[in-house]
C-alpha atoms as one frame of an Amber mdcrd trajectory, in Angstrom:
protein
   0.000   0.000   0.000   1.255   3.477  -0.889   1.685   5.832   2.050   0.647
   9.512   1.822   4.318  10.484   1.810   5.035   8.269  -1.188   1.929   9.314
  -3.136   3.371  12.432  -4.879   6.365  10.509  -6.185   4.190   7.628  -7.320
   1.838   9.985  -9.155   4.635  11.788 -11.012   6.092   8.478 -12.168   2.923
   7.779 -14.150   2.767   8.590 -17.849   1.728  12.188 -18.544  -1.321  10.998
 -20.492  -2.573   9.034 -17.485  -2.066  12.060 -15.252  -3.970  14.389 -17.618
  -6.907  12.034 -18.229  -8.706  12.674 -14.880  -9.237  16.349 -15.771 -11.107
  15.401 -18.936 -13.137  12.759 -17.095 -14.040  15.280 -14.400 -15.345  17.805
 -16.951 -17.224  15.063 -18.780 -18.908  13.841 -15.588 -19.715  17.393 -14.459
 -21.444  18.114 -17.764 -24.105  15.481 -17.012 -25.019  16.870 -13.597 -28.607
  18.228 -13.782 -27.706  21.269 -11.707 -25.072  22.298 -14.277 -27.136  21.674
 -17.393 -27.119  24.762 -19.597 -24.638  26.529 -17.305 -21.663  26.186 -19.613
 -20.147  28.410 -22.259 -22.642  29.989 -24.662 -21.575  31.748 -27.830 -24.376
  33.193 -29.955 -28.062  33.191 -29.053 -29.014  29.583 -29.759 -31.543  28.286
 -27.211 -30.320  25.579 -24.867 -31.636  22.167 -25.867 -31.802  18.953 -23.817
 -29.168  16.250 -24.236 -29.846  13.592 -26.850 -28.162  10.482 -28.259 -25.380
  12.555 -29.842 -24.497  14.312 -26.605 -22.178  11.641 -25.179 -20.090  11.549
 -28.365 -19.889  15.343 -28.582 -18.964  15.853 -24.933 -16.488  12.971 -25.087
 -14.826  14.595 -28.104 -14.753  17.860 -26.202 -13.281  16.558 -22.924 -11.278
  13.348 -23.403  -8.583  14.838 -25.731  -7.372  16.775 -22.694  -5.533  13.553
 -21.828  -3.019  14.316 -24.595  -2.902  18.099 -24.084   0.796  17.969 -23.117
   1.947  15.071 -25.266   0.207  16.155 -28.497  -1.087  19.693 -27.831  -2.050
  20.449 -31.454  -4.091  17.248 -31.740  -5.748  17.935 -28.408  -6.697  21.485
 -29.406  -8.072  20.377 -32.797 -10.316  17.693 -31.288 -11.490  19.860 -28.390
 -12.249  22.727 -30.797 -14.280  20.406 -33.019 -16.253  19.137 -30.028 -16.783
  22.696 -28.800 -18.093  23.799 -32.201 -20.644  20.961 -32.316 -21.574  21.660
 -28.686 -22.398  25.291 -29.539 -24.134  24.505 -32.841 -26.323  21.861 -31.159
 -27.121  24.236 -28.289 -25.956  21.952 -25.466 -24.020  24.773 -23.769 -22.411
  22.240 -21.453 -19.745  22.673 -18.799 -17.501  20.691 -21.148 -16.931  23.954
 -23.013 -14.376  24.795 -20.305 -12.096  22.298 -22.027 -11.422  24.775 -24.865
  -9.524  27.434 -22.840  -7.696  24.636 -21.003  -6.615  23.160 -24.327  -5.524
  26.606 -25.519  -3.430  27.175 -22.380  -1.778  23.776 -22.801  -1.116  24.368
 -26.495   0.405  27.773 -25.808   2.598  26.217 -23.120   3.652  22.941 -24.772
   3.458  23.278 -28.550   7.044  23.191 -29.808   6.744  23.618 -33.578   4.584
  25.684 -35.933   3.196  27.816 -33.123   2.399  30.784 -35.338   0.770  28.591
 -37.982  -1.303  26.879 -35.300  -2.563  30.218 -33.971  -3.496  31.385 -37.472
  -5.364  28.147 -38.285  -7.311  28.329 -35.022  -8.200  31.978 -35.634  -9.317
  31.234 -39.184 -11.475  28.326 -37.991 -13.265  30.596 -35.505 -14.620  32.844
 -38.259 -16.996  30.301 -39.933 -18.136  29.116 -36.485 -19.059  32.678 -35.493
 -20.871  33.209 -38.804 -22.826  29.936 -38.438 -23.809  30.722 -34.838 -24.928
  34.212 -35.832 -27.149  32.867 -38.637 -28.636  30.058 -36.540 -29.263  32.308
 -33.558 -31.855  34.922 -32.994 -29.475  37.672 -34.037 -29.142  39.039 -30.538
 -25.411  38.292 -30.404 -23.567  41.243 -31.927 -20.186  41.182 -33.611 -18.633
  42.677 -30.477 -19.766  39.614 -28.498 -17.999  37.247 -30.876 -14.883  39.454
 -30.821 -14.908  39.535 -27.030 -15.103  35.740 -26.835 -12.259  35.475 -29.366
 -10.121  37.827 -27.271 -10.806  35.644 -24.229  -9.487  32.658 -26.205  -6.431
  34.694 -27.234  -5.866  35.483 -23.555  -5.893  31.761 -22.748  -3.265  31.146
 -25.442  -1.255  34.063 -24.055  -1.328  32.570 -20.554   0.067  29.340 -21.979
   2.772  31.231 -23.890   3.714  33.058 -20.692   3.966  29.770 -18.822   6.164
  28.440 -21.619   8.528  31.423 -21.484   8.670  31.233 -17.682   9.507  27.542
 -17.833  12.181  28.172 -20.472  13.702  30.983 -18.403  13.822  28.742 -15.332
  15.438  25.944 -17.339  18.022  28.394 -18.674  18.701  29.678 -15.161  19.225
  26.152 -13.880  21.479  25.370 -16.838  23.594  28.425 -16.108  23.774  27.597
 -12.411  24.863  24.050 -13.257  27.424  25.349 -15.753  28.738  27.906 -13.253
  28.966  25.186 -10.620  30.892  22.905 -12.974  33.208  25.761 -13.943  33.835
  26.665 -10.309  34.522  23.015  -9.490  36.964  22.678 -12.399  38.689  25.887
 -11.327  38.927  24.682  -7.737  40.406  21.342  -8.763  42.797  23.090 -11.167
  44.036  25.240  -8.288  44.528  22.192  -6.121  46.447  20.449  -8.908  48.597
  23.530  -9.369  49.362  23.783  -5.660  50.095  20.090  -5.165  51.984  19.350
  -8.373  53.993  22.577  -8.425  55.180  22.230  -4.838  56.074  18.535  -4.919
  57.658  18.589  -8.367  59.638  21.743  -7.565  60.975  20.108  -4.411  61.905
  16.972  -6.344  63.656  18.988  -9.075  65.667  20.997  -6.531  66.587  17.857
  -4.579  67.616  16.009  -7.753  69.695  18.996  -8.852  71.454  19.029  -5.484
  72.151  15.290  -5.771  74.346  15.952  -8.810  76.826  17.735  -6.537  76.850
  15.016  -3.854  78.390  12.096  -5.724  81.468  12.371  -3.534  79.373  12.212
  -0.331  77.397   8.908  -0.448  75.644   9.504   2.888  74.296  12.892   1.879
  73.466  11.583  -1.591  71.414   8.740  -0.105  69.629  11.193   2.200  68.786
  13.477  -0.724  67.509  10.640  -2.909  65.400   9.388  -0.008  63.874  12.864
   0.271  63.105  12.794  -3.455  61.382   9.417  -3.033  59.335  10.618  -0.058
  58.290  13.742  -1.935  57.204  11.631  -4.916  55.099   9.392  -2.692  53.367
  12.394  -1.139  52.733  13.806  -4.600  51.152  10.518  -5.714  48.972  10.425
  -2.600  47.735  13.981  -3.103  47.150  13.420  -6.805  45.094  10.301  -6.061
  42.916  12.342  -3.749  42.370  15.022  -6.385  41.542  12.384  -8.981  38.967
  11.023  -6.527  37.319  14.448  -6.662  36.792  13.968 -10.393  34.905  10.733
  -9.716  31.130  11.430 -10.014  30.512   9.199  -6.982  32.981  11.117  -4.831
  31.378  12.661  -1.774  28.090  10.716  -2.017  28.854   8.652   1.047  29.760
   9.619   4.571  33.345  10.273   3.729  32.736  13.989   3.276  32.798  16.210
   0.260  35.172  18.656  -1.275  38.896  19.079  -0.814  40.222  17.693   2.420
  41.654  19.995   5.042  45.281  19.169   5.890  45.428  17.382   9.253  47.157
  18.890  12.243  50.922  18.961  11.836  50.923  19.193   8.039  52.414  22.700
   8.117  55.405  21.389  10.038  55.706  18.477   7.622  55.593  20.929   4.731
  58.353  23.015   6.307  60.515  19.936   6.967  60.115  18.829   3.364  61.232
  22.258   2.165  64.215  22.160   4.500  65.281  18.769   3.128  65.167  20.340
  -0.346  67.898  22.717   0.810  65.850  25.745   1.829  66.579  27.154   5.318
  63.141  27.824   6.812  62.361  29.420  10.158  58.882  28.330  11.245  56.738
  29.893  13.947  53.150  28.815  14.674  51.061  30.469  17.357  47.728  29.225
  18.621  45.961  25.973  17.809  43.840  25.225  14.734  40.175  24.744  15.638
  37.500  22.556  14.070  35.385  25.666  13.469  38.013  27.195  11.197  36.257
  25.712   8.163  38.225  26.054   4.938  40.477  28.761   6.421  42.996  26.102
   7.523  43.251  24.736   3.984  43.704  28.209   2.498  46.403  29.039   5.089
  48.157  25.782   4.219  48.044  26.612   0.506  49.449  30.113   1.141  52.428
  28.614   2.957  52.820  25.873   0.351  52.817  28.244  -2.628  55.160  30.681
  -0.877  57.682  27.942  -0.082  57.394  26.638  -3.649  58.274  30.086  -4.987
  61.169  30.329  -2.523  62.531  27.011  -3.788  62.141  28.126  -7.386  63.518
  31.629  -7.257  65.589  31.931  -4.078  66.929  28.453  -3.416  69.135  28.539
  -0.353  67.964  31.927   0.890  66.576  32.300   4.384  62.792  31.977   4.520
  60.638  32.837   7.508  57.154  31.412   7.985  54.861  32.806  10.689  51.331
  31.471  11.195  49.010  32.655  13.949  45.666  30.961  14.676  43.207  33.368
  16.279  39.572  33.073  17.263  38.369  35.099  14.287  41.152  34.810  11.737
  44.348  33.116  10.684  47.284  35.308   9.684  50.127  34.049   7.533  53.373
  35.794   6.661  56.134  34.246   4.565  59.273  36.331   4.100  62.105  35.244
   1.795  65.464  37.008   1.431  66.810  37.807  -2.030  63.932  36.438  -4.077
  64.979  36.452  -7.730  63.290  35.396 -10.931  63.395  32.063 -12.747  66.977
  31.000 -13.275  68.317  33.201 -10.486  71.169  31.692  -8.575  69.690  32.247
  -5.107  71.755  31.716  -1.991  73.278  28.388  -3.047  75.412  29.834  -5.825
  74.036  27.316  -8.305  71.395  27.926 -10.929  67.885  26.956  -9.968  66.769
  24.118 -12.217  63.084  24.862 -12.178  60.772  26.190 -14.851  59.548  29.744
 -14.880  56.369  30.689 -13.056  53.102  31.497 -14.725  51.742  33.755 -12.000
  48.775  31.452 -11.458  49.863  30.513  -7.959  49.690  33.948  -6.355  46.609
  34.889  -8.366  44.905  31.705  -7.184  45.820  32.469  -3.572  44.432  35.972
  -3.876  41.112  34.541  -5.144  40.987  31.885  -2.424  41.499  34.434   0.336
  39.045  36.900  -1.231  36.318  34.233  -1.375  36.580  33.874   2.404  36.461
  37.643   2.888  40.126  37.998   3.793  43.051  40.103   2.633  46.069  39.015
   0.610  49.221  40.807  -0.502  52.451  39.711  -2.134  55.343  41.905  -3.225
  58.998  42.749  -3.212  60.598  44.466  -0.233  63.071  47.325  -0.240  65.951
  44.952   0.619  65.223  42.757  -2.402  63.330  40.085  -0.526  59.768  38.969
  -1.128  56.935  38.784   1.402  53.513  37.177   1.252  50.865  38.154   3.795
  47.340  36.802   4.234  44.560  37.435   6.719  41.942  34.676   6.507  38.665
  34.817   8.490  37.774  31.504  10.155  34.440  29.733  10.292  33.693  29.703
   6.555  32.387  26.369   5.262  34.693  24.342   3.074
């Protein structure tokens, strides 16, 4: 047995013809009620006559085509109009005449092709009906009466056309929202890929470059190659997670949605990895990350990660200072690097940096991330030639 809660879903799963049929049956049944006899639509001045053997066929033709008013609107309107014409010419004046404006509304709303031609054919067909009703009637119905009824029918078509345009506008709005959501998701994942791949690969390139100068020191060479291996494993792990985000089923379970927030201690791990790549980093962290920080922790992590990546690229060997403070309302990050040069600069190690040039996407992406959370971001060169990145990130924003 279907519960009341399940009833709406069960009803909408039925074919549209089955769902539209009850309206036609209701009008057909109502037309045979004695209290409603002669109370329907009346065009012209024909006297109302009692129902006869032809009545059932006429009213059935007038009402039952409403079952296909959404599937085949033009067919529905043609049959209902024919039934309505016979109804008026026979003088039944039944409640079934209400089916005509309903069919017009449905046709205006659901007819996909030849809409203008359909309107012209319907208008042309009304003219001989009005002439026939005027001749058969007592002549009391003036031309203005027929025009007024025609305008009422035009209004019904207009209501359907308005419903159609409203439905199309809503569909377009939903399409744009879906497209914007997909674009935002692709942009977010692209940023994550940039942050993860750029940092890990830069560290691996710097470490591999340093290994070339350590062939005479096997212990240090083994330590450097081990660091390269560890960095590669972390890169693979992070890339697997980002590829999971591209899976349509990702986030449908209880495992959470969106990009994961780095667990506690990841900033220190990030700093240690950068140190093993040959970058002297001074790290200071004040306060304790809270669960209510939302996505602020992830953004702070990415600010530090991108800043250290740039330090490895353009100022390898120069002193870098990282200061992170976790407050109740915001997280502040400041990364200061001495002697930050451009791609190919020698840096503090005296050797060329073997890393590709930057595209500027990293800092631009950080600026957008921080701005989305309502924070402030700045990055620029200092008077002494160094480079500093500062970010103020409000906490409590959902990830």
